[in-house]
N, C-alpha and C positions, 0 to 999 in steps of 0.2 A: 347610560343616559338615553332617555326616550325622546321621541319627537323628531322634528326636522333639524337639519344642520343649521338652518337659518331661523333665528328667533327674533322677536320684537320686544321693545321695552315693555315691561309689565308682564311678560310671559312667565309661565311656571315651567321650570325645567325638572323633569322627573329623573331621579337617579336610583338605580338598583345596584347594591353591593352584595357580592357573594364571596365570603371569606373561606379559605381552605387552610386549616392548621397544618403545619409541616411537622411539628413536634408537640407532644402533650404540654399543656400550659394551663395553670389554674389562676392566672392573674386577670383582674378586670381591666379591659382596655376600652377606651373611648374613641370612636371613629370621628374624623373631622372631614366634612365635605364643604368645599368653598368654590366660588367662582371669582376669578381675578381678571382685571383688564390688562392691557399691554404693559403697564408700568408695575404690575404685580400687586396692585391695590385691590383689596377685597371689595366686591360689590354685593355679594350675598354669601351667607355661611350658615352652617347648621352642625352642631355637635350631637352625636348619637351615642347611646349606650349599646354596645354590641349584644344582641340577644335580650331576653327578658331578665330583669334584675334578679329574680329569685333563682335563675338557672345559670347566671353568668359564669360561675366558677366551674361549671361542667361543660362549657361550650368548646373550649380549645382542645379537642381531641381529634385524631386523624380521621375518624369515621364520620365526623360531623362537618357541616358546611353552613356556618351562621349566615343568615340572609338579612339585609336591611333595605328599606325603601324610604326615600324621603323626597321632598320637593323644595326646590329653591326658586324664589321669585326674583326676577330681574327688576332693577329699579325702573320706575316710570320714566326717568330722565336719562336712562342709559344711552350713550352715544353710539353711533354706528362704528363698527370695527370688530376686531377679533378678541375673543374672550376664551379663558381656559378653565376647565373644571379640574380641581385638584382634590386628592383624597389622601388622608394620612391616618395614623393611629397614635393615640397618646397613652402613655403609661400613667395611670392615675396615681400611682404611689409616689412618683417623683415629679409629676406634671411636666413630662417631656415627651416629645414626639419620637417614635421609633424611626430608625434609619431605614432607607430603602436600598436594596442591593440588586444589582443586575444579575443576569444568569451566570456570570463568571465569579460572582461573589464580591464584586467591588461596590463599595458604598457610593450612592448617587446623590441622594438628598433626603429630606424628611417628609417628602410627599410624592405621590404619583400624579403625573400630569397627563390627562387625556388629550387627544387631538383638539386643536382649537376649533371653536365654532363661531359663526358670524351672527352679530346682532345688527339688524337693519332698522334704523330709526327714520321716521319721516322728516323731511327737511321743510321747515315752515318759513324759511327766509328766501328772499330773492335778491339778486345783485342790484346795487344802486346804478351800475353802468352795465348795460347789456352789450356783450361782445361775443360773437360766435367764431369759433375756430376749432380745428381738429388736430390732434397729435397722433401720428400713426393712423391706425384704423379704429382705435379703441377708446381714446380719451377725447371727449367733447368739452370745450370751454363754453360756458353760458354767459359769463361776465364776471365782474369783480366789484368790490366795495373798498374804497381807499380812505384811510384816516391818518393824518388830516388830509382834507381834500385840496388844500392850497399848497403853498410852498413849504419847504423844509429847510433846516439849517444844519450845519455840521454838528454832530452829536445827538441830533434828534432821532426818534424812532418813528418809522412809517409802517403802519399796519395795513396789509392788503389781504382781504379775504377773497379767495378764488372759488368760483362755483363750477363744478364739473358734472357731467353726465357720462356714465359708463356706456359706450356704444356697443362694446363686445366684452366677453370674458377674456382675460389675458393671463398667461402663466408667469409673467415676469413682474418683479417688484421694481417699478421705475422710481427714480428720484426726480423731484421737481426742483428746478432752479428758477430763482427770481432775482433779477439783476437791475441795478440802477447804473446805467453805463452811458458814457459819451466817448465816441471814438477818439476824440482829441484830448479829453480830460481824464479818461480812464474810468475805473470802477469806483463809484461812490458808496455802494453797498451791495451785498449779495447774501442770499439765504437759500441754501440747498438742504432739502430734507424729503423724506417720504411723506406722502399726504397725511395730514393730521398727525404730524410728528411720529409716524410709524404705527399709529393706532389702527389705521385702515389702509393697509398697503394695497397697491393696485392689483396684486394677484388674488386678493379677496373680494374684489368688486364684483357685483352682480349686474348683469345687463339691464340697463334702464335705471340703475341706482343714481340718485342725485346726492351730492355732498358738498359741504363747504370746508375749505382748507385755509386756515388763517396763518399768515406768515408775517414775521416782523423783520423789517429791514432797519438795521442800525447804521445811520449815516456816519461815515468815517469822520473823525474829528478834524482831519486835515483835507477833507473834500474841497476841491476847487469850486467856487461858485460858478453856476452856469446852468444850462438846460440839458437834462439827461433823459434817456429813454428807459422806460420801465419794461423789461423784457421777461417773458415767460417761456419755459420749455421743459422737456423731460429727457432724461438719459438713463441708460442701463449701467449702473455703477459696477456690476459684477462682470461686465464684458467690455472693458476698456472705455467706458463712458460714452458709448455710441448714442447719439441723440435720435429721438423720434422725429420724423418729418413733421413740419408745422405748416398747416394750410389755413388760409383765412376763409371768410364766409363765401367768397367767390371761387373757392378751391384753388387759389393761387399759392404755390409753394413759396414760403418765406425764406429769406436768406438767413444763414446760420441756424436754421431749424429753431427759430424763436419768433414768438408773436409780440409785437409792440402793443402794450396795453395803453400806455399814455406817455406824455412828456411831463416830467417833473422838474420844477425849478429848485435848485439848491441856492439859497440866498446866502450872502455873507454872514459870518457869525456875528451875533449881537455883541456890541461893545459894552 
């Protein structure tokens, strides 16, 4: 794969394939080149005939190395995050992909996955509510948008879109927690996940990158009516759930390593 590790929506990704036959073979194979997102959904794909059609039966010999080159175009609306280039071979006689084996001869899958690469898309939105805060030294909060903006009731869904800026590059994949909590009434809702549901983990962030992370809080059916605080923070799930420090715009460290975004009223359930 040619070009930079970081691509943009609409970019063309050049791919060169160099095949090396291990045993003589006279069957026509079709190569498959595709790019998938973090959910393994294809966003770009190309099927190729290995070699020229009039010489394909003479290609698979130990002294030859068939070469292919193609270009895949990323969608114009590709979201920021990690993507994977995958390559496979299809046996055209039975229309099935060939298995991939590791060096020990153990079957792995029906495709080879290259290292992930990053797509960096521009963010054309801004938060409805500006709120500056910092988590650790690397994650900056710019604000949030909340829907609905008024009160919620037990069983409702509250959508909060969080807007971040990467202050520094970080090696750790942090988990975001968003809570609707009242010290006396308990937890009315909670949503823990990597940013963008894992599509754009913090270890892949680029310094200066701006992103939007939508989270849905499902209010518990038995939530007690009252006023709750909407809390945001980050923790390292791989190392005991240690939270990043949270500081507000005045650089004051916040208790429980969480930023209070707003106060939300949970009204009684409708009769």
